[in-house]
C-alpha positions as CSV (number, residue, x, y, z in Angstrom):
1,X,-44.9,22.9,-54.1
2,X,-47.9,25.2,-53.8
3,X,-48.7,26.6,-50.4
4,X,-52.5,26.2,-49.8
5,X,-54.5,27.9,-47.1
6,X,-57.6,25.9,-46.0
7,X,-60.3,26.7,-43.6
8,X,-62.4,24.3,-41.6
9,X,-65.7,24.4,-39.8
10,X,-65.3,24.1,-36.0
11,X,-68.9,24.0,-34.9
12,X,-70.7,26.3,-32.5
13,X,-70.4,27.2,-28.9
14,X,-74.2,27.5,-28.6
15,X,-77.0,28.1,-31.1
16,X,-76.3,31.1,-33.3
17,X,-72.8,31.5,-31.7
18,X,-70.4,30.0,-34.2
19,X,-66.7,29.4,-33.6
20,X,-64.5,31.1,-36.2
21,X,-63.3,28.9,-39.0
22,X,-60.0,27.2,-38.4
23,X,-57.2,28.1,-40.8
24,X,-54.2,25.9,-41.7
25,X,-51.5,25.8,-44.3
26,X,-51.3,22.6,-46.4
27,X,-48.6,21.7,-48.9
28,X,-49.3,18.6,-51.0
29,X,-46.1,16.6,-51.1
30,X,-47.4,13.5,-52.9
31,X,-50.5,11.8,-54.1
32,X,-53.2,12.5,-51.4
33,X,-50.6,13.4,-48.7
34,X,-49.0,16.6,-47.6
35,X,-47.7,18.7,-44.8
36,X,-50.0,20.6,-42.5
37,X,-48.9,23.6,-40.5
38,X,-51.3,25.0,-37.9
39,X,-52.0,26.3,-34.5
40,X,-54.2,24.0,-32.4
41,X,-55.8,24.2,-29.0
42,X,-57.9,26.9,-27.4
43,X,-57.3,30.4,-26.0
44,X,-55.3,29.0,-23.1
45,X,-53.4,26.1,-24.8
46,X,-52.6,27.2,-28.4
47,X,-49.6,25.4,-29.8
48,X,-48.0,25.0,-33.2
49,X,-48.4,21.6,-34.9
50,X,-46.9,20.1,-38.0
51,X,-48.1,16.9,-39.7
52,X,-45.6,15.7,-42.4
53,X,-46.7,13.6,-45.4
54,X,-50.1,12.8,-43.9
55,X,-53.6,12.7,-45.3
56,X,-55.5,16.0,-44.8
57,X,-57.5,15.8,-41.6
58,X,-61.1,16.8,-41.3
59,X,-62.0,16.8,-45.0
60,X,-65.7,16.7,-44.1
61,X,-65.3,20.0,-42.3
62,X,-63.4,21.7,-45.2
63,X,-64.9,25.1,-46.0
64,X,-62.7,26.3,-48.9
65,X,-59.2,27.3,-49.6
66,X,-56.8,29.1,-51.9
67,X,-53.2,29.1,-52.9
68,X,-51.1,31.8,-51.3
69,X,-47.6,31.0,-52.5
70,X,-45.0,28.5,-53.6
71,X,-42.1,26.6,-52.1
72,X,-39.5,25.8,-54.7
73,X,-37.5,22.9,-53.2
74,X,-37.4,20.3,-50.4
75,X,-34.8,22.5,-48.6
76,X,-37.1,25.5,-48.8
77,X,-40.0,23.3,-47.5
78,X,-38.0,22.4,-44.4
79,X,-37.0,26.0,-43.9
80,X,-40.6,27.1,-44.2
81,X,-41.6,24.6,-41.4
82,X,-38.8,25.9,-39.2
83,X,-39.9,29.5,-39.7
84,X,-43.6,28.7,-39.1
85,X,-42.6,26.9,-35.8
86,X,-41.2,30.2,-34.6
87,X,-44.2,32.4,-35.5
88,X,-45.4,34.0,-32.2
89,X,-48.4,32.4,-30.6
90,X,-50.5,34.4,-28.2
91,X,-52.5,32.8,-25.4
92,X,-55.2,34.3,-23.2
93,X,-56.2,36.9,-25.8
94,X,-59.9,36.4,-26.5
95,X,-59.8,37.6,-30.2
96,X,-56.6,35.8,-31.2
97,X,-56.9,32.5,-33.0
98,X,-55.5,30.4,-35.9
99,X,-56.6,33.1,-38.4
100,X,-54.4,35.7,-36.5
101,X,-51.5,33.2,-36.6
102,X,-51.9,32.7,-40.4
103,X,-51.9,36.4,-41.1
104,X,-48.7,36.9,-39.1
105,X,-47.2,33.7,-40.7
106,X,-47.8,35.0,-44.2
107,X,-46.1,38.3,-43.4
108,X,-43.1,36.5,-41.8
109,X,-42.8,34.2,-44.9
110,X,-43.0,37.1,-47.2
111,X,-40.3,39.0,-45.2
112,X,-38.2,35.9,-45.4
113,X,-38.3,36.1,-49.2
114,X,-40.7,33.2,-49.7
115,X,-42.9,33.4,-52.8
116,X,-46.1,34.7,-51.2
117,X,-48.4,35.9,-54.0
118,X,-49.4,39.4,-52.8
119,X,-49.2,41.6,-49.7
120,X,-52.7,42.9,-50.5
121,X,-54.0,39.3,-50.7
122,X,-52.8,38.7,-47.1
123,X,-55.6,40.8,-45.5
124,X,-58.1,38.8,-43.4
125,X,-61.3,39.7,-45.2
126,X,-59.8,39.1,-48.7
127,X,-58.4,35.7,-47.7
128,X,-61.6,34.6,-46.1
129,X,-63.7,35.6,-49.2
130,X,-61.2,34.0,-51.6
131,X,-61.4,30.7,-49.7
132,X,-65.2,30.7,-49.5
133,X,-65.5,31.3,-53.2
134,X,-62.9,28.7,-54.2
């Protein structure tokens, strides 16, 4: 299975004050369905959410994506979900969001010996540019 990282439009707080794009991992597990791993909520309520074998939500808000790694078996897919569920979530930090969680999650997966394509690739600016150009 390929590990995809997608970003989604979240609107704007007020004119000319955009929310950051939302980032989520997605692994296609069958035709038109897959597992989504993400942090949802706001600064005060962030929580980890997994959706298993579901259609990708918010397709109309999709703003690009890229492949960041591979999962080689169903057992490894389950292990990945377990690891992601334990990645630290910060609340009440104004500049922390789903992008921050994804960056940490990529490092944690890499350190757990998952096939993540490149440490250099894991940097925020490079990921965002790659997704926009895809």
